[in-house]
N, C-alpha and C positions, 0 to 999 in steps of 0.2 A: 561930191557927194558934200553937204555940211557937213560940221563939224559935231552937232549934235545924233546926225543921224548914227556916224560912225561910234561915240559913244553908247547908244542906242544898240547897234547890235552886238556889240562888243561886251557890253551890261548882260545883255539879255543870254548871252552863249555863257556868261561868268557865271550868272544865278543858275543858268541851267544844269550845272554841274551837281549842285547841292540837291539833296533826293525830296528835303522839306519842302523847296520852293514848288508853290502853284504852277504848272507848266502852261495851266489853262488860257490863266490869267497873261503870261508871258509871251504865249502865240498870238493872243490878241492883244496885248499892246504895242507887240511886233508887226502885227498886221494891221492895223492903224495907223500907225508911220508909213508901212509902205506903201497904204492907199494913198496917202496923200502926197506920193510923189510921184510928178510927171514922167523925169525922167530914170527909169529904174537900174539902169546900166550898172551903176555905181553900186547899189545894194546889192546887186546878183555880184558884185567883184568881190565885195565885204564879205558877204555873207559865206561865199566860196573859201574865201582866205582865213574865215575863222574856223569854219568845218575841217579843212585842210590839218588842223593841230590834229583833229578825234582819228583822222583818217591813217595817219602815221602811225599810232600804236595800235598792235597787236593784241595784246594781252588785253581778257574782257572785265577791265577796271569799271570801277562802278562812275568813276566820273566820265569815262567815255562814254558808256553807256546811257548815262543819263543823256549826255550830248545828242547821241544819235537818237534817241526817243522824243527829243523836243525837237528836232532838225522834222522828224516825221510827220509830228504833228502838226507844223508849220506849216509844211507842203499839203497835208492834206486837208487844210480847211479852208485851200484853195478848191477845191473839188466841187464841182457843182450839182447839186442834185436831178436828176433826169426830169422831175416833173416840175422843177423852175426852170427849165431852159428856155421855154419860148418866153417866158417875161423878162428875162436877163442873157438874151443873147448879145447884147450890145458888151457886156460888162466880160461875156465868155472868154474872150481872145486874151484880155488886159487879165483875168485869172488864171488861164491856163497857161500864162505866158512864163511865171514864176516853176511852176512844177516841169513844164516840158526845156524849162532851162536847166533843171536841178536834174533831169534824167540824163538831159544830153552831156551837162559834166559829167556824170556818172559812166556813162556807156565810151567815153571819151580816155575813162580813168581805168576800166574795167585790164586793160591790158598793161599794165605799170607793171616794172621790176621788183618791187617791194608787193611782197607775202598781204604786207598786213593793208596796204591799200587795195589790193583785190578783194581782199577778206570786207573791207567795209565797205565796199563799192557793192561789192553783193548782198552784205547784210542790210544795206540801206534801201537797195532794190527790192527786196525781200519785204522789209517793213511798209515802204509806200504801197506796193502792189498788197501787202495785206491789211494796211487803214483805210483804202478806197472800198468803196460802199459794192455792194453787190450787182446793182446794175449799173457801177460807173462805167465813162465810158472814155477811153483816150485813143490817139490818132493811131490810124492802122500800121504806116510806115514806123511810128515809135516804137509799136507794142513789136513789129516783125524784128527791130533794134535789138530792144529787151530779150526778146526771143535769141536772136542770134546771138548775142553775148555772152548770156546765162550759157546756149549750148556747148560753149566753150568755156566757161569756166566750170563744168561739173567734168573735166578731163584736168582740173588744174591738179599741180603735183601736191597742194597741201590740203590736208581732208576738211580743215574746216570751211575751206573756201568752198567747198565742194558740197558743203552742208547746206550752205547760204543760197548756192545757187541754185540747189536741188529742189530748195524750200520757195526759192523766187519764182521757179517755173511751174509751181501748183497749180496757179490761176490760169496759166496758157496751156493747158493740156485739153485734148479732146479724148474723152475715152470712148467715143464712137467711130473715133477715124481711127483704124488699124496699121496707118502710115505714119500716127503723129508721132513727129521728130522727138517730140517732149516725154511720150512712151517709151519709144525704143532706148530714148538715153537714162531712163528711169530702169528698165529693164536691165541694160546694159550696169550701170551702177549694182544694182541688186546682185546678179549673178557673178560680177567679178571683180569689187569694190572690197581691198582688203583690209579698209578699215569699217569697225563694224557702227560707229555713230554715224556714217553715212548711207550704210544702209539702212539704222536704222531713221534718218531722216526723210528719205526717201520712201518706206513703208509710213509714216504718219502722214505725206501727203500724195500719194498715188492713187487715183481714183479707180476701183474695183470696174473689171470689165472682163468680157470674154477672154483677152486677149494677157490681163495682167493676174488675171485671181489664178494662176497654176504658179505663177513666181510669187505672190502673196503666201499661196499657201507652201511654198517649197523655204519659203522661210520661219517657216516652226519648225523647220532641223534644221538649224543655223550653229553654229559653232558657239555663239555668244549668248549668254543667257537673257541680257537685256534685248536684241533683238526676234527671239523666239517668241519672249513676252509680249512685244509689241506686236509684233505678229496674230497672236491670239490677241491681242486686243481689238488691231484692227477687224478679225475676223466675225468677231463678236459686234462690234458695232456697226458696222458698214454693209456686212455679206450674209444676206438670207440663208436660210436653209436649206433653201430649194434650187439655189447655185452650185449647190456641191453634191457631189456624185454621193453615192452609199460608200463607196470604199474611202472617199475621203472623211465621211463626218466620222467614221470609225476608225481611221488612221487618227485626225485629231486627239479624241477623245483616247485612242490605247497611248498615244506616244506624250499626249497632256499631261493625264493625269499619272504616268508613269517616268514623264522627268526625272531628271537627276537634282533639278531646281525645284523648292519651295514655294518659290515667287510666282514661277510658271503654273505649279499647280494649281497654286492658290489664283492665278487668271482663268484658267480652265474652271475650276468649279464655281468660281462668285462672278464670273462673268458672262464666259462664251456658253455653258450651262442653261442662268436663267435667261439670258436673249433669246436663246430657242425653243426656251418653253415660251418666253412670251409670243412668239410669233406663233405658236401653236397652242394659244389662249389655256397655257397651265396645264395641259392635257401630257401626264406622264406616257399614257399607254404610247398616246399619239408619236411620240420621240420616239416610243423603243420600234413602233415599226417603221420609221423610217429611217431604224439604223438597222434593217434584216436581223435581227437576235438570233435565228438560228446559226448564223455562222460565225457570230460573234457573242456569244453568250457572257463569256468571262468581262469583256470588254464594257459591255451593255453592265452586266452588274454593280461593275466599279464606278458606272457613271450615277448608277442610281445611288449606289452608298454616298457618293459626294450629293448627289438631291438630298437624300436623306440628312446628311451631317448639316444643312444648311438650316434644318427645322429649328425652332425654339422650346417646342413641348409635344406632348404624347398627339395631344389633337390634331396638330398640323400632319404630323407622319398618317393620321388614318384620314385625314381627307380626299388621299389620293386611292381611298379602299377600293379594293379588287371586287367587291361585292359580295362577300361568304352571306351564305344561307344560315337557316337558326342550328344547322351542326358544325358552322365556322369553315365551311367548305364551299369550294367553287363549282356549280354544280355539273357534272359531265360533260352537257350538252353544251355551256358556256365555254368551257376551256378552249384557252389560246396560246397560244408561242408567248405572246405579250403579258398577258396577266397571268399566267403561269407564273414567268421570270419575274416580275413584279413581288409577285406574292414571297416567293424564293428568298428574293433578295431582301426585303422588307424584314423577313423572320429573322432572316441571318443576320442585318443588322440592328436588327432587336436583342436575340440572342447575345450579341457581342458586347451589349452593353453590361451583361451581369446580373447580379440582383435589380439594379434599375429598371430593367427592361422585362422581369420576368410578369409582371403583372398586366401589361402589353402585350406579350406574347401568349398568353390566356387566352387573348381577345380574337387572337389570330389565328391560333392552334386547336384542333379538339384533342379527346385523348387518344395514345397509340392504339387501341383497339379498335377504335370507330377509322382512325386514320388508314390503318391497314386494310380494312376491309371496302376502303375507296379506293385506295392503290391498287390492290386486287382486283376490282370490278373495271379499271379502267386498263390494265397490263392485260388482261383478258380479251377484252376489246379490241384489240391492235389485230391491222389486217394483216393474215399473213397473204404474201405476193408469192406466184406459181413464177418459174424461167421465162411464160411467155408474159404475165401481168407486167415481169418488170420493165419489159420494150416502151410499155406506155408512163411515159413521162407524168402524164396528170394523177394516174394511181400511185406512181413511185414519190413525187412529193405528198403525195395525204399522207404516206407512210413514213416520210422521212419527219413529216411534221408532228405524227403520234408520236414516235420514238423520241423528238425532243421532248415533247409534253412530259412522257413519260418520266423520261430522264430528270427532269425540274420536280418533279412527284417523289423522284426517289433520295434526290437533295434532301429534299424536306425533310425526311425523314432523320436525317441528322439534327434537326432544330428540335424535334419531339422529346419530351420526358417522358424517358423510357427507364424512371427508378420504380414504379409500380409495377410488380411482380407479374401480375395480370396479363395487363398491355405489354408489357415484354415477350412472354409467352406465344402470346397471340401473332404480335409482329413476327418473332422470329420464324413461327410454324406458316404464315402466309409467304413470308422471302423464301422459306424453302420448297414451298408447293409453285409459286412464281417460278423459280431457278428450273423446276423440272418441267415445268409445261412447255408444251414444244413448240407453243405460237411465241416463246420469247424470242426477242429480238438478241444475235449476238451484240452488237453495240451496247446494250442495257447491264449484259450478265458481271463483267466487271464491276460494274457499280452496285450492282444488287450484292455482290459476294463482297466488297468492302464494307456496306452496310451493316450486312449480316454479323461479319467478324467483329466489328464496332461495337456490337450491343451485345454479344457473348463478352464473358467475362473470364474464364477459363480456357488457357492455351490449349489444352488435350482435348477439350469439346468443341474447340474451332476447328481442327484438325479432322477431329473423327465425325464430325456433319458435313464439312465440306466434302469430304472423301465419301459420305453417304450419297450425297448428292451428285457426284461425279457418277458413282455406281448406279442408281438411278436415271440418268441421262444417258447413260452410255450404255447398260444394259436394264431396260424396261421391263417389267412384267405383263409380256403381251398372251394373250387368248390364243391356242393354237387346238384345230381342230384334226382329230385323229380318222384315217381312213375305213370305211363302213366293212363289216367281214360279211364276206360272201356266204358262207356257211349259215350265220344269222340267218341274212337275210332269203335262203333258203325254206330255215325252217319256218319262217315266218310264215311264206307261200304254202308250203306245205298245210300248213297249221289253219290256214285261212280256206284252203280247200276242204279240210273236213267239216269246219262249221259251216261251210253251206250246203256239205252232205247234209250235216246232223240239221241244219234247217228246213232243208227239204223233207226229211225224213220224218221232222215233228209236225209238219203242216198237212204232211197226210194221214199220219195217226189224228190231228185233231181231226181232219175231216169224217174219220169213218168214227170216232164218237159221237160227232155233230149226228151222223146217220143213225146210230144204236143210241141216242140221245142218252147221252152220260154227259152229261152237263159238267159236274167237277171233275171229271178229268178231263174237258176241254177245258176251262177256265185254269187247270195249272199248264198245259201245254202251250194255253196263250202266251203265258208269263215266261214262260221258258223259250218260247221262240222270240220272246220281244231282247231275253236277255242275250241270244244267241246273234240276232241284227246289231245288236250296240257292238258284241265281241266281233263281229264283221266288219263292222266300220271302222273299228281301228284296228284291226289287222290291214285291213284295206289302206286307211293311213299310213302303216307304217312303212306295208312295203313299197307305196308309190313315192313317198318321201320320206326316205331315211334321217332316222335322226344322229346327228354329226358330235363323237364326241371330245368336247372342247376340254381344252387343260389349261391354267397357267403358267409360263413358263419365261422366265428373262432368254431375251435373245440380245447380242452383241450388235450394235449398231454402228458402222464404219463410214460413214457416209461425212462430207468434209464439212456439214454445217454443225453436224454434233460433234467431229474432234474437236472443231473450235470452240465452242462451246466448254467442252469438258477442259481443252487447253488453258482457255480463258480463264477460266475458276479455278487452275491450279497455279498461272502465274501471280492471280490477284493472292490465293493463298500463301506462296512464298515473299512475295512483296508486304505483306503486312505482318508474318510472324519475327520474329527478333532474330538476327541471326547469331546471335550468342547461345540460343536455345539448342541449336544442330538441328539435325534429322532424325527424324523416330523411324520406326521400323514402315508405319502408314506411308511416312513419304518418301520412302524409297522404294515402297509397294509402287506408290503414283508414277516413279521414274522409271522402273523397269517395265512395267507395264501399258503405260500412256506415253511419257515423254520419248522415249528411247524411237518405240516405234514408229512415232509420228516424224520422228526425223529424217525417214526415206519415204514419208508419203507422197505422192505424186503432185497434189495440190500444192502450190508454192504458200500460200495464205496459212495452210496447216504446218509446214516447215518452218515457217516464219515464227509461227506461232508457239512453237515446240523447242525452236532453237532460243527463243528466249527463256522459254520454261527453266530449260537445260543451264543458260547462264546465271540465273537468279537462283536455283538450285544450287550451284556450286558456289555460290558465297557462302551459304547455310556450312560447309563444312569441306576442310583442306585437299580432305582425301577425293571426295566425290570431285574435288577439280582436278586432282592431281589424275581420277580416272579419264577424265574426260576431255583433257586440253589438247589433246591430237586432235580429237575431233572437231573441236572448235576451232583447230588454225586449219582443217583441212576446210571446212566449211567458208571459213573468209577469202579461201580463192579459189572454189569449183563453185559455187552455186548463184544463184541471182544477184543484184546487186543490192536487192533491199535485204534479200538475207544474208549476205557477205555483213552487209552493214550491224544488225545484228548480233551475228557471230563475233564482229568486232570489238560492239560495245562491250559484249558479254567477256572478252578478254581485257579489252582496258578496265573493266572495274575489278577483273581477278587479280590484276598485275596494281592496280592503287590500294587494292585492301590487301595481299599478302605478299606482296613485291614479286622479285625474282627468286626469293628465296622456294618459292613452291615446287622449283625445279629439284630443289636440295631434297624435298619431302615425299620423295615417289617409294611409294610403297615395293619393298624389295622381300621377293618370296625365300622364304626360309630353308634353307639346306644343310642337310647335315656334314660334316667335316670329314673327309677322308683324306688319305695318304696324298693321292692323285688330283685331289681337288687343289685350286689355287688358294695360298692364303688371303683374308682377308685384308690386311694391308696392302698387298698387292693391288687389289680393286680399288682403296681410295683414290689415286690418280687417276686410272681410267674414268671412274663415275664423274671425277672434277670434269676432267677433261671434256665428257660428255653433256656435262650442266653446261659449260662454257660456250660449247659449241649451240646448242639447244639455246641459249639467251641471243646467241648473234646470229642464228638465225632468224629468232622472230624479230630483231630489231632492223635487221636486213628487209625482212616482210616490209614490215613498217614504212621503213624508209623508199621501199618501190613504190607502195600505195602513196606516196605523196607526189608520184608522177603519173598517179591512175587518170586516164581521161574520164572517168565517172565524177564526176563534180562531191556529189553528197559522200562516196567513197572517200576522196580527198580530203574533205573538209572534216570529216569523222576524225579520219588518222591524226590531219595536225593537231585537232581539237584534242584527242587522246595521249599525243606526244605532248603536249600541253602541260596537260592536267599530272603526267607522269614527274616530267621534269619540275614542276610547281612544289608537288608531294617531295622531292628528294628520291623519288626511284629510281629514275636515269637522271646521269651526269655526262654529258656528250658532248662536245662544242662542235662536233659535226653536225649532229640533230639541229644543233642550235642554229648550227649557220643555215641550215638548210629550211626550216622555217621561217628564216630573217627573208631568204631571197623569197621562198614563197609568198612572203607578205609583201615583199615588192615587185612581186612579178607581173608586168600587165595581163596576164592569162587570169588571172584571180581577182579583178580588176571588179566584176559584176559580183562576186561570191563575196554578199556581203556578211555573213554570219562567218566566215574563214577571217575575213579582214576585221572584224570588231575582236574575235575571240585570241588571235595574235596581239593586236595593238594593245589589247589588256594583260594579255600574259608577260608579254616583253618587258613592261613599265613594273608590274610586281613582280616579276620572277627576277628583276636585278636591282630590287630595292630591298629584297628580303634577307638578304645576307652578303656576306663580302666572298663565301663561296663560289655562289652565285656569280656576282660580277667577276671574278676570275674565269670562269667559265668564258663570261661574253667577252672577254678578252682574248682567252684563246682561239674563240671563234671569228674573229675579227680580219685576221692576214687570208684564212681562208676564204674568206666572205668576200674579200677585196679582190683577191687572185681570181674566185671564178667571174667576178662581173668585169675585171679587165681582159680575160681570156676569151671572153662570151663571143663567139661569132656573128656576125652583122645578121645572119637569117635566124639567133636568138632572141625572145624578148626580154632576155636581160641584157641585152645592149642600150636598149629602151632607159636601161635605169640608171637615175644621178647616182654616180656614184661619192659624188661629194655629199649630197643628203645621207647616203648609207652611213660616210664613217661620221657624220656628225648626229647620228642616232646612240651607234657606238660610245661615241667620246661624251652622251649625256646619261646615257644606261651605265655609264662605268665611273661617273661620278663621285668620289667619296662623302659628297652633301646630298648623294641621292639616297642612302643607306636609312632605312628606319630605324634602327638604333647605330649609330656612327661609332668605329672604333675610337676610346678616349684617345688610347695612343698607338700612333701606326706609324714606326717605322719606315714603311715603304708601302704606298697607297699602288690602286690597280692602276693608276694614270701614270707612274712611273714607271711600272710594268711595261706598260703600253709601251711608252715612249720608248722604252728601250729595246722593244720589238719592233719598232715602225723604223729607227733606227738602224737597226741592222739589215732590216728588209730595204731600205735608201741603198746601203751597200753594197747588195746585191748586184745592183746595177744601177750606177747612179744617171746613166743618158736615157733609163724609160721613162715615159710619157708621165706615168704615173707618179713621178717623186714629186709632182710640184703637188698636186693633192695629199700625200704623206705629209709634207712639210708643212702644208696645211692644217694639217691635223694636228702636228705636234702644237701646234698655236696655240691650239683649242683646248690642249690640256693644262689640268690642275698639277703642275708640276711640283713637286717637295725641294724648298731652297736650304732646307739644313744641309750642314756638311755631314756627308755620309759615303758608304761603298757606292749606293745606286747612286749619287748625287755624282760623285767621280768618274764614276763609268760612265754614265752620260753625257758628262762632259768630256771624254775623250771622245766618244762614237762623236758627238758633234764638231769636233776639231775635224777627225777624218771625213767626215761628210763634206766640210767648208775647202777642204783641199782637193775634194774629189769634184762636188759640183758647181758649175761652170754660170747655170741659171743666176739672174740676178734676182727675180724675187725668192727664191730657197735660198740662195746667199745670206738676204737680209732678216729672212724670218731665221735662219738658224743663227744669225750672229747676235740678235734680240736676245734669241732663247740663251744663248751662252752668257750675255752681257746678267742675264735675270738669275742664272744660276751661280755665279760668280760673287753676286751679289751688289751688282753695279742697276742701281733702280733709277740711276736719272735720266734714263733712256727710255722708260716705261712708265713715269709717276703719272702719264695721264690715263694710264688703263692699265688693270692687274690681268690682264688676257692681252694676248697677240693679235688681235684684229684692228688693229688700227689701218693695215694698210687694206684693209676691205671696206673701212667707213667713208671712201671716198665715192661721188658717182661721179662715172666718169665725163656725162654729159654737162654739167653746169658746177662743179669742183666745190658743193656743196658739202657739207658735213653732215653725214644722213643718221639716221636711228640705228642703233645696231639692232634692233628686231627687225628692223627692213632690210638690212644687207645682209644680214646672217642668211646661208641657206637655207629655202624652206621647201616645202613639196607642197602643192598645191593640187597634184594628183598623182598619187603615188605611183611609183613605176615608168613614169613620164619624165626626160630630160626636160629643164626649164633654165634658165637664165637667174642669176641669184641677184632679182632684184627685189626693190619694195612692191611693186605691179603684180608678180607672181602670186602673192598671197599664199605661200608655202605653208606647209603645217613647221610650227615651233612647238619645241619639246619642253620649252621652259615655261613658265608659268605667266600668264598676260596679267599686266599689269595695266592696262589702257583705262584711260580714265573717261570721266560723262563728257567733258569736254572736247576729247580729243586732240589735247595739245601738245603731243606727243612732236608736232615739226618745232616745237618751241625752243630749238634747238641753237646756242649763242653760233657766230659764224667760226670761231677758233676756240678748241677745248682749252679749258684754263690749265696751265702749269701747275699749279698748288691747290690744296683745297681751302677755301675763303674759310676765315674763321668765325664765329659765332658773331663777332661784334659787325664783322661786315654782312655778314647776313641780315642781321638785322636793318643795317644802314639801307640794304639795296632793296629791301621790304618796304621799307617806308618812299624809299625814291619811287616806287613804280605804284605807291599809293596816292603821289601828289597829285594836284588836279594841274590844271592847263594854264592857266593862268599865268603861271611865272614865265611859260615859254611864251605866251601873248604877248606879255611884256617887254620879253627880252628884244623881241623882233620890232615891238615899238618904239621901244628906244633906240635900238641899233638905225630905223629909220628915218 
């Protein structure tokens, strides 16, 4: 190749490194020189020689990135548009020659040992394929080779290589083919890749289909915020709302709008919801219809509030109005689940604006008195089904819809202005009347009572009014007819016979008068006969249809539906009243006359509500709790699971409020002292022993519930114990050990509520105080012994003990405390180290000794001289004399050197984890976070490698570029100075010219 051509290629690469140079001109100039050449072989060789300088650099330097972009544009300039293909068939082979040559070179280099070369190869392939037009054509064999190479590279050890390989395959996937290897590779990466940036890269290029959509949807629950955010963006941009099921739509909104990350919430609010509305022509009611609001009302309200928050003015809020009439009401015939929910959400949103929304709220709601009549007219029309009608699903769904609409209308009462006396009184009267109506559904009773209590202002009036309503519902005034008296009936019959005789005599006398022509007398007789006829007819009617004696009298009703209504009102009353007020005589009367008899009712629903009422009432009075504590304990063990759970919740609430001191406050009946009676001082030890026995019995019962086969009961117990321990009511290492084992137990793998509750509890509990960390420390050895001694048939045998040990180490770190001690002579890790050393010395030949030694290497042990340090050194020396395992010996020796102040052996690391940082297969230094034992699926044993993706208990500091693999081949022996860092930074930013000139001079 001529010398000017060499200069032209080298000069082009030198200029391409600078961002200010026009790469289009460089491409055009270099291509003109290329087209003039007859033999292009030397050009190809020189071009590749210059390209290699960029390919061996792994870091994302600007100069290198500019060169990569230049090469991509130069290669893409040889693409022939499809519509010009017929005219340039002669030049096709020549132009494709360079593109094919470059692809062949890259494909031959993709298996290089250097991860930098592999990264640049995948990057170039990605950029080359991306720069080609949509209708570009390449050789089938070349396409297959690219596909095969990238399929290999998506399994590369380095995340950045996997990212570029995944992006390169974006145009090689076939969403219509369920067996497409690219789709399978993408799915594998989405589900199993431990690096979040790889998952993000796959999400950005995977094509939604019936196969991939569930995988994309699953990424909205990813542990990384950026992955979740991108998953929502992909669903908003590429997936139609009809492609998602109702459950998926609801889940996306519920989890997205309640996400812990504000950026994820913003994506759902500003991208996902507007995208769905655009697909539905902006019809909000149609969106609600596609969410099935009857089963997800609160999620729909949250979504509506997010939509309303995007409105810039009040006019925008009124654009999707629900068509109120002149009374500012929706006509009863037009009420539907969607428009009434929209009305309620809009009113609540406007009301939350405070004074700013008062004017708009007046346009949305009428006066309280008008709305009260509207509410009464609708709730009165709710259909009441018989038992036979409830079997008809159509009628049942209709009634459920009516109840949902009624529920939303009741909730709207909270938005009304009840400051006006007349409107408030009318609303109270209407709510009272609705509660007494026999056709009011039980599902609406609690809500009605809540609104009634909120409107009333005086506590005594609230209690009195609810009690009167309960009395009217349970003992309504009914008309009662008394039986007819037989003697009275006989007298009327005799009287009727007498009247008939009198009529006959009068008629006979009338005839005689007429014959005698005594017409005045005849007229009088005629009137008398008429009166007697009327009396006869009246008596005959009374005899044939005797009138019943009707009286009004209160009749007590004991059917399950009536009792449920009364108990629901009672429970709502106790919930709304402050527990500081105590109990009044009216409340005590309700407990004795209604609640306690219902506890033994044969109907399970009635018993459950009675237990809830009793537990809620017990929170208002410690004496009341003492009286019925035994009853609650009995119910937790004897009744149906649902009722047992309600009783357990009441018991936990009572212990949270009053603690176990409630056992000390049991009332003792007064007794007069006699010479034979024992002294009160002699009764104190017995009383204390009885209290401790009761407390132990309660804890034993709760501990047994952790092994219950009823999943809900086990979960409720674990949550209750976690609350009691976090609030300081219980300090028990044994129970804490049980909770940790329950968290890891594979049996609870599907119990998401239990796993989530315990996962949050363990972190918060350990961080709260030093005493809690000491409790965690004491529970370490019992937990580990349980795991080591678990039989093969036990689910605990599958738990990774190393991961459990790591959890305890992380929970007991002094730095994990919310308020670390300023001066602390002996840390929890120091005490834990002594415990572990003593455990090792118990049996140095046990298989768990290796894990205990590894645990010692993870601890943050205080190296300052002191009694604890000296004692630990003595124990470590004893272990060195007894232990024969080489790994254990190296760990103990290093720990001894650390304690005596010999830092030369561990200057490369603050913690003894160097023994774990080498990959056995390739010998390269790995990232500490990747080699650290983690748990991918809690309760399953996994090898402690980076591919497992196990959960780390440290804060994740992954970068956007995913360059955590950029670790030098050997760890530095000393920390570089500031000047050395600046020099190294300048060196990494230099361009490629020096390297190219150096090789040119050397040759």
